[in-house]
C-alpha positions as a printed NumPy array, in Angstrom:
array([[-17.316, -25.825,   8.881],
       [-16.512, -22.145,   8.368],
       [-17.3  , -20.708,   4.939],
       [-14.904, -18.147,   3.489],
       [-16.463, -16.024,   0.743],
       [-14.493, -14.302,  -2.011],
       [-16.139, -11.209,  -3.495],
       [-15.461,  -9.648,  -6.866],
       [-13.833,  -6.25 ,  -6.384],
       [-16.002,  -3.229,  -7.161],
       [-13.49 ,  -0.368,  -6.841],
       [-12.719,   1.468, -10.077],
       [ -9.716,   0.002, -11.961],
       [ -9.218,  -2.69 ,  -9.328],
       [ -8.088,  -5.918, -11.009],
       [ -6.867,  -7.901,  -8.003],
       [ -8.771, -10.679,  -6.263],
       [ -8.467, -11.482,  -2.572],
       [ -7.998, -15.239,  -2.956],
       [ -6.461, -17.084,  -5.911],
       [ -7.008, -20.763,  -6.781],
       [ -3.669, -21.522,  -5.116],
       [ -4.924, -19.694,  -2.017],
       [ -8.118, -21.745,  -2.066],
       [ -6.11 , -24.974,  -2.087],
       [ -3.94 , -23.737,   0.793],
       [ -6.967, -22.696,   2.841],
       [ -8.822, -25.966,   2.307],
       [ -5.812, -28.116,   3.12 ],
       [ -6.632, -28.368,   6.821],
       [-10.278, -29.223,   6.29 ],
       [-11.69 , -26.429,   8.497],
       [-12.808, -24.135,   5.684],
       [-15.254, -24.209,   2.809],
       [-14.55 , -21.588,   0.12 ],
       [-17.326, -19.908,  -1.874],
       [-16.223, -17.664,  -4.749],
       [-18.433, -15.142,  -6.545],
       [-18.689, -16.046, -10.222],
       [-16.116, -14.069, -12.208],
       [-14.305, -12.748,  -9.116],
       [-10.902, -13.758, -10.429],
       [-11.44 , -12.938, -14.093],
       [ -9.858,  -9.433, -14.028],
       [ -6.713, -11.069, -12.607],
       [ -6.802, -13.904, -15.189],
       [ -8.073, -16.6  , -12.799],
       [-11.197, -18.258, -14.21 ],
       [-13.992, -20.021, -12.346],
       [-12.849, -23.444, -13.537],
       [ -9.473, -22.979, -11.843],
       [-11.238, -22.147,  -8.587],
       [-13.492, -25.19 ,  -8.873],
       [-10.513, -27.443,  -9.544],
       [ -8.863, -26.048,  -6.394],
       [-11.894, -27.053,  -4.329],
       [-13.968, -23.871,  -4.253],
       [-17.661, -23.557,  -4.959],
       [-18.876, -20.883,  -7.375],
       [-21.963, -18.822,  -6.553],
       [-23.732, -15.516,  -7.066],
       [-22.81 , -12.385,  -5.119],
       [-26.007, -12.721,  -3.104],
       [-25.128, -16.32 ,  -2.251],
       [-21.636, -15.359,  -1.157],
       [-23.013, -12.682,   1.169],
       [-25.727, -14.975,   2.495],
       [-23.713, -18.163,   3.121],
       [-20.26 , -16.904,   4.126],
       [-19.027, -16.539,   7.689],
       [-15.905, -14.698,   6.564],
       [-15.696, -12.383,   3.544],
       [-12.307, -11.538,   2.052],
       [-11.69 ,  -8.532,  -0.195],
       [ -8.825,  -6.375,  -1.357],
       [-10.695,  -3.083,  -0.976],
       [-14.087,  -2.322,   0.604],
       [-17.025,  -3.329,  -1.622],
       [-19.351,  -0.554,  -2.751],
       [-22.373,  -2.583,  -1.595],
       [-21.1  ,  -3.122,   1.927],
       [-24.573,  -2.204,   3.221],
       [-25.754,  -5.57 ,   1.868],
       [-23.51 ,  -7.441,   4.271],
       [-25.533,  -9.367,   6.885],
       [-24.745,  -8.881,  10.587],
       [-22.36 , -11.271,  12.252],
       [-20.045, -11.566,   9.279],
       [-16.273, -11.081,   9.432],
       [-14.816,  -8.805,   6.735],
       [-11.065,  -8.977,   6.022],
       [ -9.277,  -6.613,   3.648],
       [ -7.391,  -3.358,   3.155],
       [-10.273,  -1.316,   4.533],
       [ -8.453,   2.006,   5.162],
       [-10.299,   2.713,   8.44 ],
       [ -8.097,   5.708,   9.253],
       [ -8.952,   7.327,   5.922],
       [-12.63 ,   6.354,   5.835],
       [-14.185,   6.649,   9.315],
       [-17.689,   6.683,   7.799],
       [-17.181,   3.132,   6.528],
       [-15.989,   2.088,   9.974],
       [-19.155,   3.449,  11.572],
       [-21.298,   1.755,   8.929],
       [-19.668,  -1.637,   9.537],
       [-20.069,  -1.255,  13.293],
       [-23.715,  -0.314,  12.877],
       [-24.34 ,  -3.407,  10.784],
       [-22.788,  -5.697,  13.361],
       [-19.903,  -6.663,  11.066],
       [-16.555,  -7.669,  12.549],
       [-13.987,  -5.793,  10.448],
       [-10.316,  -6.778,  10.252],
       [ -8.187,  -4.277,   8.36 ],
       [ -4.784,  -5.383,   7.14 ],
       [ -3.726,  -1.713,   6.817],
       [ -3.227,  -1.672,  10.587],
       [ -0.944,  -4.695,  10.845],
       [  2.202,  -3.776,  12.837],
       [  5.404,  -4.527,  10.948],
       [  7.351,  -4.961,  14.179],
       [  5.742,  -8.32 ,  15.07 ],
       [  7.619, -11.198,  13.455],
       [  4.547, -13.454,  13.63 ],
       [  2.605, -10.942,  11.529],
       [  5.073, -10.827,   8.631],
       [  3.34 , -13.533,   6.519],
       [  0.107, -11.524,   6.925],
       [  1.629,  -8.198,   5.863],
       [ -0.442,  -7.249,   2.812],
       [  0.807,  -3.665,   2.72 ],
       [  4.349,  -4.943,   2.271],
       [  3.444,  -7.504,  -0.385],
       [  1.482,  -4.973,  -2.414],
       [  4.081,  -2.224,  -1.998],
       [  6.692,  -4.594,  -3.359],
       [  4.632,  -5.064,  -6.528],
       [  3.946,  -1.332,  -6.812],
       [  7.619,  -0.391,  -6.531],
       [  8.556,  -2.849,  -9.263],
       [  5.863,  -1.53 , -11.595],
       [  6.785,   2.104, -10.839],
       [ 10.28 ,   1.582, -12.237],
       [  8.896,  -0.089, -15.371],
       [  6.324,   2.674, -15.839],
       [  9.044,   5.297, -15.49 ],
       [ 11.226,   3.55 , -18.07 ],
       [  8.276,   3.391, -20.48 ],
       [  7.437,   7.085, -20.051],
       [ 11.023,   8.345, -20.204],
       [ 12.144,   9.369, -23.669],
       [ 15.671,   8.047, -23.291],
       [ 17.407,   4.842, -22.25 ],
       [ 17.729,   3.769, -18.621],
       [ 21.103,   2.002, -19.145],
       [ 24.268,   3.371, -20.68 ],
       [ 24.494,   2.069, -24.227],
       [ 27.646,   1.943, -26.329],
       [ 26.832,   1.641, -30.028],
       [ 28.377,   2.458, -33.378],
       [ 26.303,   5.645, -33.29 ],
       [ 27.88 ,   6.734, -30.018],
       [ 27.446,   6.334, -26.274],
       [ 24.322,   7.327, -24.371],
       [ 24.557,   8.179, -20.703],
       [ 22.386,   6.266, -18.214],
       [ 19.286,   7.881, -16.757],
       [ 19.59 ,   9.464, -13.336],
       [ 16.745,   8.131, -11.142],
       [ 15.805,   9.488,  -7.71 ],
       [ 13.449,   7.554,  -5.415],
       [ 11.955,   9.496,  -2.506],
       [ 10.902,   7.198,   0.328],
       [ 12.761,   3.989,   1.134],
       [  9.99 ,   1.782,   2.397],
       [  9.224,  -1.471,   0.632],
       [  7.94 ,   0.22 ,  -2.542],
       [ 10.86 ,   2.63 ,  -2.696],
       [ 13.486,  -0.041,  -2.206],
       [ 11.937,  -2.231,  -4.889],
       [ 11.784,   0.751,  -7.256],
       [ 15.479,   1.439,  -6.596],
       [ 16.456,  -2.187,  -7.155],
       [ 14.388,  -2.521, -10.332],
       [ 15.618,   0.763, -11.838],
       [ 19.191,  -0.313, -11.107],
       [ 18.602,  -3.678, -12.797],
       [ 17.379,  -1.714, -15.806],
       [ 20.736,   0.04 , -15.878],
       [ 19.904,   3.46 , -14.429],
       [ 22.071,   5.352, -11.971],
       [ 19.916,   5.345,  -8.844],
       [ 19.776,   7.553,  -5.763],
       [ 17.44 ,   7.207,  -2.782],
       [ 16.249,   9.45 ,   0.014],
       [ 14.28 ,   8.828,   3.197],
       [ 13.759,  10.868,   6.335],
       [ 14.524,   7.883,   8.57 ],
       [ 18.14 ,   7.44 ,   9.572],
       [ 17.834,   3.636,   9.535],
       [ 16.646,   3.691,   5.926],
       [ 20.009,   4.949,   4.668],
       [ 21.548,   1.502,   5.067],
       [ 18.558,  -0.017,   3.26 ],
       [ 19.068,   2.361,   0.333],
       [ 22.76 ,   1.556,   0.142],
       [ 21.987,  -2.186,   0.21 ],
       [ 20.287,  -1.867,  -3.201],
       [ 23.469,  -0.41 ,  -4.713],
       [ 21.989,   3.098,  -4.813],
       [ 23.581,   6.326,  -3.689],
       [ 22.042,   8.085,  -0.682],
       [ 20.864,  11.656,  -1.171],
       [ 21.96 ,  13.812,   1.763],
       [ 19.998,  17.05 ,   1.939],
       [ 21.95 ,  18.353,   4.922],
       [ 18.748,  19.326,   6.753],
       [ 19.305,  17.267,   9.892],
       [ 17.671,  14.006,  10.789],
       [ 15.309,  14.816,  13.651],
       [ 13.14 ,  17.531,  15.137],
       [ 11.728,  18.253,  18.571],
       [  8.003,  18.631,  19.19 ],
       [  8.503,  20.776,  22.271],
       [  8.176,  17.935,  24.779],
       [ 11.725,  16.706,  24.416],
       [ 10.831,  13.814,  22.118],
       [ 12.722,  13.568,  18.847],
       [ 10.26 ,  13.053,  16.022],
       [ 10.096,  12.704,  12.298],
       [ 13.041,  11.97 ,  10.121],
       [ 15.188,  10.16 ,  12.659],
       [ 12.55 ,   7.7  ,  13.835],
       [  9.77 ,   5.315,  12.945],
       [  6.6  ,   4.896,  14.969],
       [  6.058,   1.935,  17.298],
       [  4.343,  -0.086,  14.546],
       [  7.301,   0.278,  12.178],
       [  6.018,   3.098,   9.945],
       [  7.517,   6.542,   9.412],
       [  6.281,   9.411,  11.533],
       [  5.074,  12.686,  10.116],
       [  7.585,  15.548,  10.235],
       [  7.03 ,  18.769,  12.11 ],
       [  6.127,  21.81 ,  10.011],
       [  9.553,  23.479,  10.269],
       [ 11.488,  20.391,   9.333],
       [  9.088,  19.58 ,   6.501],
       [  9.6  ,  23.081,   5.093],
       [ 13.397,  22.725,   5.243],
       [ 13.189,  19.321,   3.599],
       [ 10.966,  20.614,   0.786],
       [ 13.299,  23.542,   0.103],
       [ 16.292,  21.202,  -0.135],
       [ 14.429,  18.759,  -2.373],
       [ 13.302,  21.6  ,  -4.646],
       [ 16.955,  22.302,  -5.266],
       [ 17.969,  18.629,  -5.667],
       [ 15.112,  17.167,  -7.757],
       [ 15.861,  19.008, -11.048],
       [ 19.223,  17.231, -11.287],
       [ 17.455,  13.948, -12.062],
       [ 15.793,  12.577, -15.179],
       [ 13.264,  10.428, -13.312],
       [ 11.773,  10.872,  -9.841],
       [  9.621,   8.253,  -8.106],
       [  7.868,   9.236,  -4.863],
       [  6.578,   6.611,  -2.423],
       [  6.35 ,   8.375,   0.964],
       [  3.149,   7.803,   2.933],
       [  2.242,   8.346,   6.585],
       [ -0.536,   5.899,   7.608],
       [ -3.477,   7.873,   8.928],
       [ -1.79 ,  11.174,   8.116],
       [ -1.288,  13.555,   5.23 ],
       [  1.287,  12.507,   2.658],
       [  4.266,  14.892,   2.695],
       [  4.831,  17.213,  -0.246],
       [  8.219,  16.282,  -1.711],
       [  8.127,  17.636,  -5.281],
       [  6.949,  21.239,  -5.467],
       [  5.695,  23.256,  -8.413],
       [  9.055,  25.024,  -8.429],
       [ 10.914,  21.716,  -8.668],
       [  8.728,  20.546, -11.549],
       [  9.285,  23.826, -13.396],
       [ 13.068,  23.455, -13.028],
       [ 13.249,  19.86 , -14.291],
       [ 14.559,  19.208, -17.797],
       [ 12.008,  18.723, -20.614],
       [ 11.411,  14.999, -21.058],
       [ 11.839,  14.243, -17.355],
       [  9.369,  11.889, -15.661],
       [  7.8  ,  11.944, -12.197],
       [  5.903,   8.899, -10.882],
       [  3.8  ,   9.691,  -7.804],
       [  2.88 ,   6.62 ,  -5.729],
       [  2.581,   8.389,  -2.401],
       [  0.628,  11.566,  -3.162],
       [  3.806,  13.632,  -2.787],
       [  3.83 ,  15.689,  -5.996],
       [  2.264,  19.133,  -6.397],
       [ -0.714,  19.051,  -8.75 ],
       [ -0.549,  15.301,  -9.419],
       [ -3.927,  13.577,  -9.69 ],
       [ -4.557,   9.899,  -9.075],
       [ -4.608,   7.641, -12.146],
       [ -3.725,  10.439, -14.555],
       [ -0.79 ,  11.227, -16.846],
       [ -0.146,  14.885, -17.603],
       [  2.655,  16.836, -19.258],
       [  3.51 ,  20.204, -17.731],
       [  4.103,  23.364, -19.757],
       [  7.817,  22.697, -19.224],
       [  7.623,  19.214, -20.791],
       [  7.723,  17.088, -17.621],
       [  5.512,  13.984, -17.58 ],
       [  3.745,  13.54 , -14.225],
       [  1.952,  10.256, -13.54 ],
       [ -0.26 ,   9.845, -10.482],
       [ -0.2  ,   6.124,  -9.652],
       [ -1.473,   5.335,  -6.141],
       [ -2.79 ,   1.869,  -7.054],
       [ -0.045,   0.405,  -9.227],
       [ -0.247,  -3.047,  -7.647],
       [ -3.612,  -3.517,  -9.329],
       [ -1.931,  -3.191, -12.736],
       [  0.108,  -6.344, -12.005],
       [ -2.923,  -8.411, -10.988],
       [ -1.491, -11.937, -11.188],
       [  1.547, -11.285,  -9.006],
       [ -0.282,  -8.895,  -6.674],
       [ -3.247, -11.238,  -6.173],
       [ -1.001, -14.247,  -5.586],
       [  0.951, -12.403,  -2.883],
       [ -2.203, -10.956,  -1.316],
       [ -3.905, -14.363,  -1.248],
       [ -1.003, -15.778,   0.739],
       [ -1.395, -12.921,   3.219],
       [ -5.116, -13.702,   3.512],
       [ -4.462, -17.412,   4.086],
       [ -1.952, -16.501,   6.809],
       [ -4.475, -14.144,   8.451],
       [ -7.358, -16.617,   8.379],
       [ -5.211, -19.538,   9.469],
       [ -3.328, -17.534,  12.086],
       [ -6.221, -15.657,  13.667],
       [ -8.909, -18.307,  13.17 ],
       [ -7.102, -21.653,  13.645],
       [-10.359, -23.413,  14.544],
       [-12.483, -21.558,  12.006],
       [-13.528, -18.761,  14.354],
       [-12.022, -15.777,  16.133],
       [-10.83 , -16.353,  19.701],
       [-13.28 , -15.17 ,  22.349],
       [-10.632, -13.089,  24.14 ],
       [ -8.687, -10.163,  22.726],
       [ -5.264, -11.008,  24.157],
       [ -3.835, -11.897,  20.747],
       [ -1.621,  -8.901,  19.934],
       [ -1.979,  -9.295,  16.167],
       [ -5.757,  -9.524,  16.356],
       [ -5.916,  -6.544,  18.704],
       [ -3.869,  -4.507,  16.209],
       [ -6.108,  -5.186,  13.191],
       [ -9.574,  -5.55 ,  14.745],
       [-11.574,  -2.455,  13.803],
       [-15.202,  -3.243,  14.69 ],
       [-16.792,  -6.042,  16.706],
       [-20.251,  -6.695,  18.161],
       [-21.633,  -3.384,  16.966],
       [-18.813,  -1.176,  18.238],
       [-15.636,   0.463,  16.966],
       [-13.051,  -1.308,  19.113],
       [ -9.673,  -0.192,  17.761],
       [ -8.199,   2.295,  20.291],
       [ -6.844,   4.673,  17.668],
       [-10.148,   4.78 ,  15.834],
       [-12.161,   5.216,  19.001],
       [-10.115,   8.301,  19.881],
       [-10.453,   9.599,  16.301],
       [-14.236,   9.235,  16.428],
       [-14.734,  10.95 ,  19.791],
       [-16.637,  14.276,  19.409],
       [-13.994,  16.287,  21.288],
       [-11.23 ,  14.97 ,  19.033],
       [-13.241,  15.681,  15.896],
       [-13.869,  19.255,  17.048],
       [-10.165,  19.802,  17.773],
       [ -9.088,  18.61 ,  14.318],
       [-11.529,  20.695,  12.259]])
């Protein structure tokens, strides 16, 4: 029987857990898996050890979980990953594109690493495993609530004996899962909402939430010199947005700098996996916003914003850096993530072990290291000496 180990998260301010008691029950239903949970792993997310035991899990020390587990599930990489014995399988949001040193360490230890960050959204079979989507959905919801809390006025229009207050004007930049949820939630709170995304296809998604679509008039594609149209008009093959060329990014930023100050609240969610987050809200835009305005930065798109900080500019604009908002809704986020983990383990390891061949397209997309080597094609290219020299 394969043992799945659940580790307590060690990242700062991380309150999620990779497997909930409900996830334990789902995983054990087929009889192929034993589940071993580190004592207190679920406590930050309000799941106690007794609930895990009642669901069929065993409770043990961190050392025991490392020692006895065949598969280890986490949300984010543990800070004691060097303690992981060889031959183990590690599943989580490992950010291999952003942390190549961790990838090399896992390969050197003989750990098989499966990173859910790399899951392609274009494969229908992979949708139940899509942890980025499930966590972005939670983050977008919380971003709208955080904005409403920080904003000094009302989100909805209110008609009272003391007069009528106008609704807040909310702009969401980036119409991925987080952006669309932020739009929908802000609209349910009564705000007037507007969305923007560089991808042409995202305009219909924005409109489907009842939001207006911001048209910057900067064009929807750019050419990289080889005849291929890149950037704002297209997504990459795995379903994510591509990075814009420098000229188009500059035009977009200039147009946004003019548009952003018209809004009371701005929420930014635009990320490029493996690339630099685009700058969408400049210093000039912040300086032109009305005092009392609020900017929530999920994607790293705001000039001067720092992660997990709330600052007020000299002009009276509140800027909140919030790259890990899903962790602040730990029950919902953990429940959704656990279902992704169960789908991954059950889908990729139906008999309690990984298939011996690599023909499974989902496995090939998320497998980072195996048998002492970095095996993901994109990461292998990134780690080649010639490529590293070119990108310095």
